[in-house]
Steps between C-alpha positions, in 0.01 A plus 500: 500500500154391616426843647591659167276259313211570739543874443502461122205260530276792597479616138360160403243527778408851384462373142284212628279745689469717187416198288225391741361853518477523121465154346228364734267716288565272205341197661236649733455860383196437281339275768543765772396792279185315389412439869489122448784435748582702811844659498598323826398160359692568178808610691500187720459260205752692290767503774452132587538380141780747429701345783421145383598579143825665604612227740385195300560605140725804510843335478509439124431859400756633748789333315420661167725794414375765259706578191473874561775527758704314762481672836823357640536687832263480797487878567419560132226234510367664817476838330337360185235328709456810715461726194242268346313480830505879543364553147223244551413666834467843340276360228297303751450811711362668191256208460654378174532123427862490377715195443775395738674341201506837322658662804765228530583519128546875533718458809721243328549731201597774744755265656634407156551868408672576831729197484586536132337165420322435172124454492394213275292688241348179362376396844377853571313515169329168574396625845367826361303302237326302774404825671307585185364151432390427856217758533390430140467127573325583827248712310442228240443227756289731715265587214473141369444335839254770609297452182501121542395523865217743429362285217517193724327672789224635278426151374531314832273735698675437831320654799663824615563374855670186369700706249614724782625201701680351199662831412615567855651151528663536157660830600640352820640189327648704214650744748651223707663343194620838379652576840683167507645571153591853602699371794670226300592723206598821676678392816813452288487868404461598864759273664689338211807721530550386859479122444876446482555689827201382702565550874280200590586132543302187411312333781282187514170445678543140615479268199215697343677762289805725472452875499786623284680833539356616168146416608555695820627795295196477272268474798640826633451667163149359465402636839621842384280463193207403721548808720493711184169337405340582836637847550496671162334302218137611535547827307656329199230229511236771464691662210525175307153378579298820478730782387504402130156346454226407750477121493224256578597196709499282189722752325737497797530122473571524127781749566672268748473199265624698201795629700587143607488369141739773379750419777469128421577557129829674583611266777404141417787277391249221437302717259818599316602134469152404374504773235853412389427125480207574268698733276317812622657841581606525866442784742810646668532409867541850637365639829219742417317763697190371676388863543502548123308177446226609745468850356490355149219261594296784653544705183397203285170473686451875474559502127255211456239714674563786261772678698249740652577409861881509470661775706762608248659745737569228758629276220735778385635535853565125517674499160719792607596296808606208278722729293648697789561209742815353332636847423455620858646174644803531270570859598446435873728195490780689321491796742481282813783275382715811469429597861543145627838471332644848562337605829472164680806347330323177403597269213192517276639293214800282419639615166481220247830419324556351156802346328568368150729215596621202299236264651232758417616523138508120468152475649359761260666339199351162590162674507559607140581868573750694295708686761847543351483878531439472875857378545596870494365530857593150614612483860358838602275488808230761444264616777143601430256387230495827311883520490526140379236561232694802372823295496365205297316730260824689448689177429232342283257767366291255291359316803138381482285532810492121538880467481550792737280325759696176456825684565356663811381167638830327426739774620332592829717411797288328763741313732342199668637262761322173576607506863356251747347768725271611215351153452306514828293788356381310192121505448423127478149572373618713207774264381467125440709242695699418184571867435625544856713187467675636190566829681663307782720325242646845415559594862815707546525621141496863396374665180544849351197496268148359535527313171799306638294368790211418263733304271635305800152417624345418159785259423419308818121475487220547249298669776740794468505501117273725300297337226496601135333837459138457387154572639463153651819536710444864597338432843779261601775736392332792675482312829859383460611859444337597830677208675835596348455862603428386853818286503716783358377736772541242773867428422595851390823614660470871575812699424692655788503848348164670450488746215149631547565744779 
């Protein structure tokens, strides 16, 4: 099994290399293009802090599972990662700063289409909205901060040599922080699908620290990202930093700061909690494209200067890359899944099964759902999300979108066995001691649906119980959802018959 995992791991390494080749431009592109920082210096700092961010802070993001699709077979996950990496590589070769997230979203949609799974349109709409909002916010912050900085400099009359030193230092510090964040936030996209099947084992260095298997996995992925930075990122750095608008060193610093603020707005749980506690509208915690934030900031500065220096042709090429990236990744993933399944005889997905059983009906009725008409298909085990959707719509045509999603969540068969051999793999940093203790109390039990395991856990401990839905409790519930998803995947009992081949 380990040899198989290592073979499939190569797609994650390829994706890591592609990410480093493309996304390093987002933190050091403007500094390199403005000649304030040498490319070699930028690459060394970027790689070092990428690795630190991935190993130290990457574990939390790796456990989060997107709502777009559940890649439930290792060969399918391999091909989705490979398709995204190949797409990013093509765009990088063309010198276009595309988003790895866009490529992965496209690949997941391609997998959904091939496997007959349903893409969550609400989640997709929210992601697409951020792709529009991100460059706009980048432009707004870029213009405002640039104006503020220029007014401050004109009044302070700092000597040019001192200003040069300050700007160079600011670019290096901002780039180091951006690289750390890039490693922490993106290593889950690169290596997250391989966490449950990591071929490494924990080992301790005396009494100093323990280097977990996940950290070793992330280190390997981060090294791949670093190699991408050194070998292929310079061209994209020049496109971002000079291809759209020639930037002064101060302008380059403003771009990096603006980009960091945009990423912070869409990723800070603390900020969301602060806004909610003061009765203010919250910002959705959704991964956004750092490439779009950088390009938006550059455009904002250009518009503030009258838009005369903006190279609209280069901007059009970049925008076309944003549009085409998810489409290309989706098509590539679909075609390559077909060959992987039919030519190489690999299981690229496990077909999801659904059943309207008596416990499911009782569960839905307790939740206040009117499901009497669904009794017409009670007891039928239906394979595939699209087939199940057609069946429940045929039995109960007046379904609302909310009720339909509740039925999907309740009826999905996801057999889990809390066997003792799975407990040794528990991430003790991601779950609290009390949460692990309550899991041990259920050792030996089996469950057919995820909601059954949740009910069993939430009845035993408040640490497993979701709080009342409101803005104040949103961060806690979101983190608990990530922990529950991790537990479901850890104890999932794969079926003996694979239908995706």
